FIKEPA-404971 format. One record per residue (C-alpha): z, y, x; residue number from 1. Coordinates in nm, 2 decimals. Each point is the difference from the previous one (the first is absolute). Last residue first. Example, Ala and Ser with C-alpha at 12.3 -4.5 7.8 and 13.67 -1.06 7.14 Angstrom:
REM FIKEPA-404971
pt zz 0.71&yy -0.11&xx 1.37&seq 2 .
pt zz 0.07&yy -0.34&xx -0.14&seq 1 .
END
This chain:
REM FIKEPA-404971
pt zz 1.60&yy -3.19&xx -0.05&seq 395 .
pt zz -0.10&yy 0.37&xx -0.08&seq 394 .
pt zz 0.07&yy 0.16&xx 0.30&seq 393 .
pt zz 0.37&yy 0.05&xx 0.10&seq 392 .
pt zz 0.18&yy 0.29&xx -0.21&seq 391 .
pt zz 0.10&yy 0.34&xx 0.14&seq 390 .
pt zz 0.31&yy 0.04&xx -0.22&seq 389 .
pt zz -0.02&yy 0.03&xx -0.39&seq 388 .
pt zz 0.03&yy 0.34&xx -0.23&seq 387 .
pt zz 0.23&yy -0.12&xx -0.26&seq 386 .
pt zz -0.17&yy -0.12&xx -0.31&seq 385 .
pt zz 0.05&yy 0.09&xx -0.35&seq 384 .
pt zz -0.23&yy -0.14&xx -0.30&seq 383 .
pt zz -0.24&yy 0.21&xx -0.10&seq 382 .
pt zz -0.06&yy 0.29&xx -0.26&seq 381 .
pt zz -0.28&yy 0.20&xx -0.13&seq 380 .
pt zz -0.25&yy -0.26&xx 0.01&seq 379 .
pt zz 0.10&yy -0.13&xx -0.36&seq 378 .
pt zz -0.17&yy -0.31&xx -0.09&seq 377 .
pt zz -0.36&yy -0.10&xx 0.05&seq 376 .
pt zz 0.02&yy -0.03&xx 0.36&seq 375 .
pt zz 0.21&yy -0.31&xx -0.05&seq 374 .
pt zz -0.08&yy -0.14&xx 0.34&seq 373 .
pt zz 0.14&yy 0.26&xx 0.22&seq 372 .
pt zz 0.35&yy 0.00&xx -0.23&seq 371 .
pt zz 0.01&yy -0.40&xx 0.03&seq 370 .
pt zz -0.04&yy 0.01&xx 0.38&seq 369 .
pt zz 0.26&yy 0.27&xx 0.02&seq 368 .
pt zz 0.24&yy -0.18&xx -0.21&seq 367 .
pt zz -0.03&yy -0.31&xx 0.19&seq 366 .
pt zz 0.04&yy 0.18&xx 0.33&seq 365 .
pt zz 0.34&yy 0.13&xx -0.14&seq 364 .
pt zz 0.13&yy -0.34&xx -0.08&seq 363 .
pt zz -0.13&yy -0.15&xx 0.32&seq 362 .
pt zz 0.27&yy 0.30&xx 0.14&seq 361 .
pt zz -0.11&yy 0.30&xx 0.22&seq 360 .
pt zz 0.21&yy 0.10&xx 0.26&seq 359 .
pt zz -0.08&yy -0.28&xx 0.23&seq 358 .
pt zz -0.33&yy 0.06&xx 0.07&seq 357 .
pt zz -0.01&yy -0.22&xx 0.31&seq 356 .
pt zz -0.07&yy -0.28&xx -0.24&seq 355 .
pt zz -0.32&yy 0.18&xx -0.09&seq 354 .
pt zz -0.11&yy 0.10&xx -0.34&seq 353 .
pt zz -0.05&yy 0.37&xx 0.09&seq 352 .
pt zz 0.09&yy 0.25&xx -0.24&seq 351 .
pt zz -0.24&yy 0.07&xx -0.30&seq 350 .
pt zz -0.30&yy 0.26&xx -0.04&seq 349 .
pt zz -0.20&yy 0.02&xx -0.31&seq 348 .
pt zz -0.31&yy 0.14&xx -0.01&seq 347 .
pt zz -0.27&yy 0.06&xx -0.32&seq 346 .
pt zz -0.36&yy -0.11&xx 0.09&seq 345 .
pt zz -0.29&yy 0.22&xx -0.06&seq 344 .
pt zz -0.06&yy 0.00&xx 0.37&seq 343 .
pt zz 0.33&yy 0.03&xx 0.16&seq 342 .
pt zz 0.22&yy 0.21&xx -0.24&seq 341 .
pt zz 0.24&yy 0.28&xx 0.15&seq 340 .
pt zz 0.32&yy 0.05&xx -0.26&seq 339 .
pt zz 0.18&yy -0.29&xx 0.11&seq 338 .
pt zz 0.20&yy -0.25&xx -0.20&seq 337 .
pt zz 0.29&yy -0.15&xx 0.17&seq 336 .
pt zz 0.16&yy 0.00&xx 0.34&seq 335 .
pt zz 0.07&yy 0.35&xx 0.19&seq 334 .
pt zz -0.28&yy 0.22&xx 0.10&seq 333 .
pt zz 0.10&yy 0.28&xx 0.24&seq 332 .
pt zz -0.20&yy -0.06&xx 0.26&seq 331 .
pt zz -0.32&yy -0.01&xx -0.22&seq 330 .
pt zz -0.32&yy -0.19&xx 0.08&seq 329 .
pt zz -0.05&yy -0.16&xx 0.33&seq 328 .
pt zz 0.34&yy -0.03&xx 0.16&seq 327 .
pt zz 0.21&yy -0.01&xx -0.36&seq 326 .
pt zz -0.25&yy -0.25&xx -0.11&seq 325 .
pt zz 0.04&yy -0.21&xx 0.28&seq 324 .
pt zz 0.38&yy 0.01&xx 0.03&seq 323 .
pt zz 0.03&yy -0.07&xx -0.34&seq 322 .
pt zz -0.04&yy -0.40&xx -0.01&seq 321 .
pt zz -0.18&yy -0.21&xx -0.26&seq 320 .
pt zz -0.27&yy 0.25&xx -0.13&seq 319 .
pt zz -0.07&yy -0.11&xx -0.34&seq 318 .
pt zz -0.36&yy 0.09&xx -0.14&seq 317 .
pt zz -0.06&yy 0.04&xx -0.37&seq 316 .
pt zz -0.30&yy -0.08&xx -0.23&seq 315 .
pt zz -0.25&yy -0.12&xx 0.26&seq 314 .
pt zz -0.31&yy 0.19&xx 0.06&seq 313 .
pt zz -0.18&yy -0.23&xx 0.19&seq 312 .
pt zz -0.25&yy 0.27&xx 0.20&seq 311 .
pt zz 0.22&yy 0.33&xx -0.04&seq 310 .
pt zz 0.30&yy -0.23&xx 0.10&seq 309 .
pt zz -0.15&yy -0.10&xx 0.34&seq 308 .
pt zz -0.09&yy 0.38&xx 0.07&seq 307 .
pt zz 0.35&yy 0.10&xx -0.05&seq 306 .
pt zz 0.11&yy -0.33&xx 0.19&seq 305 .
pt zz -0.20&yy 0.14&xx 0.29&seq 304 .
pt zz 0.12&yy 0.35&xx 0.00&seq 303 .
pt zz 0.38&yy -0.17&xx -0.04&seq 302 .
pt zz -0.05&yy -0.21&xx 0.31&seq 301 .
pt zz -0.15&yy 0.28&xx 0.20&seq 300 .
pt zz 0.34&yy 0.21&xx -0.06&seq 299 .
pt zz 0.20&yy -0.31&xx 0.08&seq 298 .
pt zz -0.19&yy -0.06&xx 0.34&seq 297 .
pt zz 0.06&yy 0.37&xx 0.07&seq 296 .
pt zz 0.37&yy -0.04&xx -0.03&seq 295 .
pt zz 0.01&yy -0.26&xx 0.23&seq 294 .
pt zz 0.11&yy -0.38&xx -0.07&seq 293 .
pt zz 0.25&yy -0.17&xx 0.23&seq 292 .
pt zz 0.27&yy 0.06&xx -0.26&seq 291 .
pt zz -0.17&yy -0.26&xx -0.22&seq 290 .
pt zz 0.14&yy -0.25&xx 0.25&seq 289 .
pt zz -0.17&yy -0.31&xx 0.16&seq 288 .
pt zz -0.33&yy 0.13&xx -0.04&seq 287 .
pt zz -0.31&yy -0.06&xx -0.18&seq 286 .
pt zz -0.29&yy 0.29&xx -0.05&seq 285 .
pt zz -0.12&yy 0.00&xx -0.34&seq 284 .
pt zz 0.19&yy 0.32&xx -0.10&seq 283 .
pt zz 0.05&yy 0.08&xx -0.36&seq 282 .
pt zz 0.02&yy -0.36&xx -0.09&seq 281 .
pt zz -0.19&yy -0.18&xx -0.30&seq 280 .
pt zz 0.09&yy -0.24&xx -0.28&seq 279 .
pt zz -0.14&yy -0.05&xx -0.34&seq 278 .
pt zz 0.18&yy -0.06&xx -0.31&seq 277 .
pt zz -0.24&yy -0.12&xx -0.29&seq 276 .
pt zz 0.26&yy -0.27&xx -0.12&seq 275 .
pt zz -0.20&yy -0.32&xx 0.04&seq 274 .
pt zz -0.32&yy 0.08&xx 0.22&seq 273 .
pt zz 0.19&yy 0.22&xx 0.22&seq 272 .
pt zz 0.34&yy -0.17&xx 0.03&seq 271 .
pt zz -0.17&yy -0.33&xx 0.07&seq 270 .
pt zz -0.21&yy 0.20&xx 0.30&seq 269 .
pt zz 0.32&yy 0.14&xx 0.11&seq 268 .
pt zz 0.17&yy -0.37&xx 0.03&seq 267 .
pt zz 0.38&yy 0.06&xx 0.11&seq 266 .
pt zz 0.13&yy -0.12&xx -0.32&seq 265 .
pt zz -0.33&yy -0.03&xx -0.25&seq 264 .
pt zz 0.10&yy -0.36&xx -0.13&seq 263 .
pt zz 0.11&yy 0.16&xx -0.31&seq 262 .
pt zz -0.09&yy 0.37&xx -0.08&seq 261 .
pt zz 0.21&yy 0.25&xx 0.18&seq 260 .
pt zz 0.06&yy 0.35&xx -0.17&seq 259 .
pt zz 0.36&yy -0.12&xx -0.19&seq 258 .
pt zz 0.18&yy 0.23&xx 0.17&seq 257 .
pt zz 0.19&yy -0.29&xx 0.18&seq 256 .
pt zz -0.31&yy -0.14&xx 0.12&seq 255 .
pt zz -0.09&yy 0.35&xx 0.17&seq 254 .
pt zz 0.35&yy -0.01&xx 0.15&seq 253 .
pt zz -0.05&yy -0.32&xx 0.13&seq 252 .
pt zz -0.32&yy 0.09&xx 0.16&seq 251 .
pt zz 0.10&yy 0.31&xx 0.14&seq 250 .
pt zz 0.33&yy -0.10&xx 0.14&seq 249 .
pt zz -0.07&yy -0.02&xx 0.37&seq 248 .
pt zz 0.26&yy -0.18&xx 0.19&seq 247 .
pt zz -0.22&yy -0.34&xx 0.07&seq 246 .
pt zz -0.31&yy 0.19&xx 0.12&seq 245 .
pt zz -0.31&yy -0.03&xx -0.26&seq 244 .
pt zz -0.02&yy 0.35&xx -0.09&seq 243 .
pt zz -0.38&yy 0.01&xx 0.00&seq 242 .
pt zz -0.17&yy -0.33&xx 0.02&seq 241 .
pt zz -0.25&yy -0.12&xx 0.28&seq 240 .
pt zz 0.23&yy -0.21&xx 0.20&seq 239 .
pt zz -0.04&yy 0.20&xx 0.36&seq 238 .
pt zz -0.08&yy 0.34&xx -0.17&seq 237 .
pt zz 0.33&yy -0.07&xx -0.20&seq 236 .
pt zz 0.19&yy -0.10&xx 0.31&seq 235 .
pt zz -0.12&yy 0.33&xx 0.22&seq 234 .
pt zz 0.12&yy 0.21&xx -0.29&seq 233 .
pt zz -0.26&yy 0.16&xx -0.24&seq 232 .
pt zz -0.02&yy 0.36&xx -0.06&seq 231 .
pt zz 0.21&yy 0.23&xx -0.21&seq 230 .
pt zz -0.06&yy -0.18&xx -0.32&seq 229 .
pt zz -0.23&yy 0.08&xx -0.30&seq 228 .
pt zz 0.02&yy -0.24&xx -0.30&seq 227 .
pt zz -0.29&yy 0.13&xx -0.26&seq 226 .
pt zz 0.09&yy -0.06&xx -0.36&seq 225 .
pt zz -0.19&yy -0.05&xx -0.32&seq 224 .
pt zz -0.32&yy -0.11&xx 0.18&seq 223 .
pt zz -0.29&yy 0.02&xx -0.21&seq 222 .
pt zz -0.26&yy 0.04&xx 0.35&seq 221 .
pt zz 0.11&yy -0.22&xx 0.26&seq 220 .
pt zz 0.24&yy -0.03&xx 0.30&seq 219 .
pt zz 0.12&yy -0.24&xx 0.27&seq 218 .
pt zz -0.02&yy 0.22&xx 0.29&seq 217 .
pt zz 0.00&yy -0.23&xx 0.33&seq 216 .
pt zz 0.30&yy -0.02&xx 0.20&seq 215 .
pt zz 0.04&yy 0.05&xx 0.41&seq 214 .
pt zz -0.14&yy -0.20&xx 0.27&seq 213 .
pt zz -0.35&yy 0.12&xx 0.02&seq 212 .
pt zz -0.29&yy -0.21&xx -0.11&seq 211 .
pt zz -0.31&yy 0.18&xx 0.22&seq 210 .
pt zz -0.28&yy 0.25&xx -0.14&seq 209 .
pt zz -0.34&yy 0.07&xx 0.03&seq 208 .
pt zz -0.15&yy 0.16&xx -0.35&seq 207 .
pt zz -0.39&yy 0.07&xx 0.04&seq 206 .
pt zz -0.13&yy 0.28&xx -0.26&seq 205 .
pt zz -0.37&yy -0.07&xx -0.10&seq 204 .
pt zz -0.25&yy 0.31&xx -0.11&seq 203 .
pt zz -0.18&yy -0.09&xx -0.28&seq 202 .
pt zz -0.38&yy -0.08&xx 0.02&seq 201 .
pt zz -0.19&yy 0.19&xx -0.25&seq 200 .
pt zz -0.35&yy -0.05&xx 0.13&seq 199 .
pt zz 0.02&yy 0.35&xx 0.13&seq 198 .
pt zz 0.34&yy -0.11&xx 0.15&seq 197 .
pt zz -0.19&yy -0.24&xx 0.19&seq 196 .
pt zz -0.26&yy 0.24&xx 0.12&seq 195 .
pt zz 0.24&yy 0.23&xx 0.13&seq 194 .
pt zz 0.19&yy -0.25&xx 0.20&seq 193 .
pt zz 0.36&yy -0.08&xx -0.14&seq 192 .
pt zz 0.27&yy 0.06&xx 0.25&seq 191 .
pt zz 0.33&yy -0.25&xx -0.05&seq 190 .
pt zz 0.30&yy 0.13&xx -0.13&seq 189 .
pt zz 0.33&yy -0.03&xx 0.17&seq 188 .
pt zz 0.36&yy -0.14&xx -0.08&seq 187 .
pt zz 0.22&yy -0.14&xx 0.28&seq 186 .
pt zz 0.35&yy -0.12&xx -0.08&seq 185 .
pt zz 0.23&yy -0.11&xx 0.31&seq 184 .
pt zz 0.23&yy -0.15&xx -0.24&seq 183 .
pt zz -0.03&yy -0.16&xx -0.38&seq 182 .
pt zz 0.29&yy -0.06&xx -0.20&seq 181 .
pt zz -0.18&yy 0.10&xx -0.32&seq 180 .
pt zz 0.15&yy 0.35&xx 0.01&seq 179 .
pt zz -0.25&yy 0.02&xx 0.32&seq 178 .
pt zz -0.29&yy -0.14&xx -0.17&seq 177 .
pt zz 0.04&yy 0.26&xx -0.29&seq 176 .
pt zz 0.01&yy 0.29&xx 0.27&seq 175 .
pt zz -0.30&yy -0.12&xx 0.16&seq 174 .
pt zz -0.20&yy -0.01&xx -0.32&seq 173 .
pt zz 0.11&yy 0.35&xx -0.09&seq 172 .
pt zz -0.11&yy 0.11&xx 0.35&seq 171 .
pt zz -0.35&yy -0.19&xx -0.06&seq 170 .
pt zz -0.06&yy 0.18&xx -0.36&seq 169 .
pt zz -0.09&yy -0.29&xx -0.17&seq 168 .
pt zz -0.25&yy -0.09&xx -0.27&seq 167 .
pt zz 0.05&yy -0.28&xx -0.25&seq 166 .
pt zz -0.31&yy -0.18&xx -0.15&seq 165 .
pt zz -0.08&yy -0.16&xx -0.35&seq 164 .
pt zz -0.30&yy -0.26&xx 0.00&seq 163 .
pt zz -0.22&yy 0.05&xx -0.31&seq 162 .
pt zz -0.33&yy 0.00&xx 0.20&seq 161 .
pt zz -0.09&yy -0.28&xx 0.30&seq 160 .
pt zz -0.35&yy 0.12&xx 0.05&seq 159 .
pt zz 0.13&yy 0.37&xx -0.03&seq 158 .
pt zz 0.19&yy 0.16&xx -0.26&seq 157 .
pt zz 0.36&yy 0.03&xx 0.14&seq 156 .
pt zz 0.29&yy 0.10&xx -0.19&seq 155 .
pt zz 0.25&yy 0.26&xx 0.15&seq 154 .
pt zz 0.33&yy 0.06&xx 0.08&seq 153 .
pt zz 0.17&yy 0.27&xx 0.19&seq 152 .
pt zz -0.03&yy 0.19&xx 0.32&seq 151 .
pt zz -0.19&yy -0.06&xx 0.33&seq 150 .
pt zz -0.04&yy -0.24&xx 0.25&seq 149 .
pt zz -0.14&yy -0.38&xx -0.05&seq 148 .
pt zz 0.26&yy -0.31&xx 0.08&seq 147 .
pt zz 0.01&yy -0.21&xx 0.31&seq 146 .
pt zz 0.30&yy -0.19&xx 0.14&seq 145 .
pt zz 0.14&yy -0.15&xx 0.29&seq 144 .
pt zz 0.35&yy -0.14&xx 0.02&seq 143 .
pt zz 0.13&yy -0.14&xx 0.31&seq 142 .
pt zz 0.34&yy -0.20&xx 0.09&seq 141 .
pt zz 0.31&yy 0.13&xx 0.19&seq 140 .
pt zz 0.24&yy -0.08&xx -0.26&seq 139 .
pt zz -0.12&yy -0.30&xx -0.23&seq 138 .
pt zz -0.23&yy 0.01&xx -0.24&seq 137 .
pt zz 0.01&yy -0.12&xx -0.38&seq 136 .
pt zz 0.29&yy 0.29&xx -0.11&seq 135 .
pt zz -0.22&yy 0.26&xx 0.17&seq 134 .
pt zz -0.30&yy -0.09&xx -0.20&seq 133 .
pt zz 0.21&yy -0.01&xx -0.32&seq 132 .
pt zz 0.09&yy 0.34&xx 0.07&seq 131 .
pt zz -0.35&yy 0.10&xx 0.04&seq 130 .
pt zz -0.08&yy -0.14&xx -0.34&seq 129 .
pt zz 0.32&yy 0.19&xx -0.15&seq 128 .
pt zz -0.11&yy 0.33&xx 0.16&seq 127 .
pt zz -0.36&yy -0.05&xx -0.13&seq 126 .
pt zz 0.12&yy -0.01&xx -0.35&seq 125 .
pt zz 0.00&yy 0.37&xx -0.07&seq 124 .
pt zz -0.32&yy 0.06&xx 0.16&seq 123 .
pt zz -0.19&yy -0.27&xx -0.26&seq 122 .
pt zz -0.12&yy -0.29&xx 0.20&seq 121 .
pt zz -0.38&yy -0.03&xx 0.05&seq 120 .
pt zz 0.05&yy 0.16&xx 0.37&seq 119 .
pt zz 0.18&yy -0.27&xx 0.10&seq 118 .
pt zz -0.32&yy -0.22&xx 0.03&seq 117 .
pt zz -0.20&yy 0.20&xx 0.27&seq 116 .
pt zz 0.09&yy -0.20&xx 0.30&seq 115 .
pt zz 0.35&yy -0.16&xx 0.00&seq 114 .
pt zz 0.08&yy -0.17&xx 0.30&seq 113 .
pt zz 0.34&yy -0.09&xx 0.07&seq 112 .
pt zz 0.21&yy -0.19&xx 0.29&seq 111 .
pt zz 0.23&yy -0.28&xx 0.11&seq 110 .
pt zz 0.11&yy -0.11&xx -0.35&seq 109 .
pt zz 0.31&yy -0.21&xx -0.08&seq 108 .
pt zz 0.21&yy 0.30&xx 0.03&seq 107 .
pt zz 0.12&yy -0.06&xx -0.39&seq 106 .
pt zz -0.14&yy -0.31&xx -0.15&seq 105 .
pt zz -0.34&yy 0.06&xx -0.13&seq 104 .
pt zz -0.15&yy -0.01&xx -0.36&seq 103 .
pt zz -0.10&yy 0.37&xx 0.04&seq 102 .
pt zz 0.10&yy 0.18&xx -0.37&seq 101 .
pt zz -0.04&yy 0.33&xx 0.11&seq 100 .
pt zz -0.37&yy -0.02&xx 0.06&seq 99 .
pt zz -0.14&yy -0.28&xx -0.23&seq 98 .
pt zz -0.07&yy -0.36&xx 0.08&seq 97 .
pt zz -0.26&yy -0.28&xx -0.01&seq 96 .
pt zz 0.07&yy -0.17&xx 0.36&seq 95 .
pt zz -0.27&yy -0.09&xx 0.26&seq 94 .
pt zz 0.02&yy -0.22&xx 0.29&seq 93 .
pt zz -0.25&yy 0.01&xx 0.27&seq 92 .
pt zz -0.23&yy -0.27&xx 0.09&seq 91 .
pt zz -0.30&yy 0.09&xx -0.20&seq 90 .
pt zz -0.01&yy 0.36&xx 0.11&seq 89 .
pt zz -0.30&yy 0.18&xx -0.14&seq 88 .
pt zz -0.06&yy -0.29&xx -0.29&seq 87 .
pt zz 0.35&yy -0.02&xx -0.08&seq 86 .
pt zz 0.03&yy 0.37&xx -0.01&seq 85 .
pt zz -0.29&yy 0.03&xx -0.30&seq 84 .
pt zz 0.23&yy -0.24&xx -0.22&seq 83 .
pt zz 0.30&yy 0.22&xx 0.10&seq 82 .
pt zz -0.19&yy 0.29&xx -0.15&seq 81 .
pt zz -0.09&yy -0.19&xx -0.33&seq 80 .
pt zz 0.40&yy -0.04&xx -0.03&seq 79 .
pt zz 0.09&yy 0.38&xx 0.03&seq 78 .
pt zz 0.35&yy 0.08&xx 0.09&seq 77 .
pt zz -0.07&yy -0.05&xx 0.37&seq 76 .
pt zz 0.14&yy -0.17&xx 0.32&seq 75 .
pt zz -0.13&yy -0.15&xx 0.30&seq 74 .
pt zz 0.27&yy -0.13&xx 0.24&seq 73 .
pt zz -0.13&yy 0.00&xx 0.36&seq 72 .
pt zz 0.15&yy -0.17&xx 0.31&seq 71 .
pt zz -0.34&yy -0.09&xx 0.23&seq 70 .
pt zz -0.04&yy 0.37&xx 0.02&seq 69 .
pt zz -0.09&yy 0.30&xx -0.21&seq 68 .
pt zz -0.36&yy 0.04&xx 0.10&seq 67 .
pt zz -0.10&yy -0.29&xx -0.24&seq 66 .
pt zz 0.18&yy 0.10&xx -0.32&seq 65 .
pt zz -0.15&yy 0.36&xx 0.02&seq 64 .
pt zz -0.28&yy -0.06&xx -0.24&seq 63 .
pt zz 0.20&yy -0.22&xx -0.21&seq 62 .
pt zz -0.17&yy 0.04&xx -0.34&seq 61 .
pt zz 0.27&yy 0.24&xx -0.11&seq 60 .
pt zz 0.29&yy -0.05&xx 0.25&seq 59 .
pt zz 0.23&yy 0.24&xx -0.20&seq 58 .
pt zz 0.29&yy -0.06&xx 0.23&seq 57 .
pt zz -0.12&yy -0.18&xx 0.35&seq 56 .
pt zz 0.32&yy -0.14&xx 0.09&seq 55 .
pt zz 0.04&yy -0.07&xx 0.37&seq 54 .
pt zz 0.18&yy -0.33&xx 0.07&seq 53 .
pt zz 0.38&yy 0.00&xx 0.14&seq 52 .
pt zz 0.09&yy 0.08&xx 0.35&seq 51 .
pt zz 0.24&yy -0.30&xx 0.17&seq 50 .
pt zz 0.19&yy 0.08&xx 0.28&seq 49 .
pt zz 0.10&yy 0.39&xx -0.06&seq 48 .
pt zz -0.17&yy 0.18&xx 0.25&seq 47 .
pt zz -0.31&yy 0.15&xx -0.20&seq 46 .
pt zz -0.31&yy -0.04&xx 0.19&seq 45 .
pt zz -0.16&yy -0.19&xx -0.26&seq 44 .
pt zz 0.02&yy 0.25&xx -0.29&seq 43 .
pt zz -0.10&yy 0.30&xx 0.27&seq 42 .
pt zz -0.30&yy -0.21&xx 0.10&seq 41 .
pt zz -0.11&yy -0.08&xx -0.36&seq 40 .
pt zz 0.06&yy 0.40&xx -0.11&seq 39 .
pt zz -0.19&yy 0.13&xx 0.29&seq 38 .
pt zz -0.31&yy -0.26&xx -0.07&seq 37 .
pt zz 0.01&yy 0.07&xx -0.37&seq 36 .
pt zz -0.02&yy 0.37&xx 0.08&seq 35 .
pt zz -0.29&yy -0.01&xx 0.25&seq 34 .
pt zz -0.21&yy -0.27&xx -0.23&seq 33 .
pt zz -0.01&yy 0.21&xx -0.29&seq 32 .
pt zz -0.25&yy -0.21&xx -0.23&seq 31 .
pt zz -0.27&yy 0.15&xx -0.07&seq 30 .
pt zz -0.04&yy -0.05&xx -0.39&seq 29 .
pt zz -0.22&yy -0.25&xx -0.20&seq 28 .
pt zz -0.15&yy 0.09&xx -0.33&seq 27 .
pt zz -0.06&yy -0.39&xx -0.05&seq 26 .
pt zz 0.36&yy -0.01&xx -0.02&seq 25 .
pt zz 0.06&yy 0.26&xx -0.28&seq 24 .
pt zz -0.32&yy -0.16&xx -0.20&seq 23 .
pt zz 0.17&yy -0.32&xx 0.01&seq 22 .
pt zz 0.32&yy 0.15&xx -0.13&seq 21 .
pt zz -0.12&yy 0.14&xx -0.27&seq 20 .
pt zz 0.17&yy -0.12&xx -0.30&seq 19 .
pt zz 0.35&yy -0.06&xx 0.18&seq 18 .
pt zz -0.01&yy 0.35&xx 0.16&seq 17 .
pt zz -0.12&yy 0.19&xx -0.26&seq 16 .
pt zz 0.30&yy -0.17&xx -0.20&seq 15 .
pt zz 0.24&yy 0.07&xx 0.25&seq 14 .
pt zz -0.11&yy 0.37&xx -0.01&seq 13 .
pt zz 0.06&yy 0.00&xx -0.38&seq 12 .
pt zz 0.34&yy -0.17&xx 0.05&seq 11 .
pt zz 0.09&yy 0.28&xx 0.28&seq 10 .
pt zz 0.13&yy -0.21&xx 0.27&seq 9 .
pt zz 0.35&yy -0.13&xx -0.05&seq 8 .
pt zz 0.35&yy 0.10&xx 0.14&seq 7 .
pt zz 0.19&yy -0.32&xx -0.07&seq 6 .
pt zz 0.18&yy -0.09&xx -0.31&seq 5 .
pt zz 0.25&yy -0.20&xx 0.19&seq 4 .
pt zz 0.00&yy 0.18&xx 0.29&seq 3 .
pt zz 0.13&yy 0.34&xx -0.15&seq 2 .
pt zz -0.13&yy 0.15&xx -0.32&seq 1 .
END
């Protein structure tokens, strides 16, 4: 879980690609020249002075590498696939790594191409792989991905048998991309001709998106706690860490509650990997203050969060700030355990950790975090907390 562990391709699938890389390369493909050209044009047209290289994520034998411009990096978890790619694109830098553990500095890439590779990642692991792409891309950089349309998982039995595929509803895929901090998201299927369908060709689903000025969900299966803020502040979105403002008491309270592992201060990736605590926001749009949000945004956020919890099933969701829950779910809600669940997850609402919420002490925030984390305890009582004023966005 988290960046150190990576979000790896299914092991059996990886073994197939290691063993049959030559067969896959010889089978060939029809490169998507139109979409690759559009990606390169968008990546190089960004007005930030020095656009970074385009990443071919899951480059395989390198079918698309020659089309992705002069600044290109090929990445694949299969060594045999990279050996094939060296013949296809001799001058391209090639990296062996997995999605979710990209070995790049934050915001160092210019764009990302992912053709038919993310479908080998389990559905509940895809949000973290998308979040890692968000981390490696600067604001405004494009992402183009192709997966397959459908539902559930299956194992192929064609010329490369044993590969596991995850299929996606286009709208569900788009929602995960938005949760990962992407904007201008489009997810659409590509029509398959009848003769191709008769041969068993699956329907591709194309995802086009742009890296936004917001925070990505850092979530994975097995979380003990999912921390949900109201929305990112502009400062948090710019630095890439929730509750990053000097006046916000979230990280100090988390440490005092005994929930912050060594080295994880203001590091949501370490927090996820070492403490099984994930982070998201009710509304993804970054604003100077949370009172700029609308009731409709809060309600849409709760609906999204409900589906997200159904996918990754955290033990408990703790909402930091009462305003969003009152606006979207229960206008009479008070801090503490809630009757409503999100997916299978218990819900705890605590006061805002913003410095503007002077009515709640840090000691009280610590007790609320402990109560939410200790779900195995008595959920009938909660630490007291006054109703907070309209807070700033999660800084």
